[in-house]
N, C-alpha and C positions, 0 to 999 in steps of 0.2 A: 194256319198251316201254309207253308210255301216250300217250293223246291229250293234246296241249298246245294251249292256246288263246292266240292273239295278241290280247290285249285291245284293241289299237289298231285291229285289222282287224275285230273282231267287231261286228256291228250288232244283235245280239240278235234275229235273225229267227226263231230256233227250228227251223230246218231240221235241225240236228244232233240236237236233242231228239227230233224225230219219227222219225228214222232209227236211233237207238241201240237195239239189241236188248236191252241190259242196263239201260236206264233209268238210266244213269250220268251223265247231263248235266242240269243245271238252269241257270236264269238267276239271276244275282246281283241285288241290289237296283238295280244300275247297268245292268241288262239286258246283261250279259256272260256268255257260256257258261262254266260251271264244271264240270270233269270230276271225278267221284269216282274217284280212282285205284284204290281197292280194288275197285270194281265194274266198271271198264273192262275190256273183253275184248280190246282192241287189234285189233279187227276192221277198222277203217278206214272203217266206214260213215259216220261223222260227217265224216271228212275228205273223202269223196266228195260228201257232201250240202251242204257249206258253199259257198255261192255266192261268198264273199269270200276263200276260201283262208286263213281264219283258224285252221284246225285242222290240225295235223300230228301224225303218229304218230312219236314219238321213243323 
């Protein structure tokens, strides 16, 4: 399981970055959240923090 980002729903607000305890999320040049699957803890903190529902744990 890993966090997946819906690029169409992501606004690049950074809420997920602030909440990620593993620092596994960065923003792309297009201001879309990108999850480092090797670092992701599958904890769901980013999913809960996203105001747009752009992140799911799959």
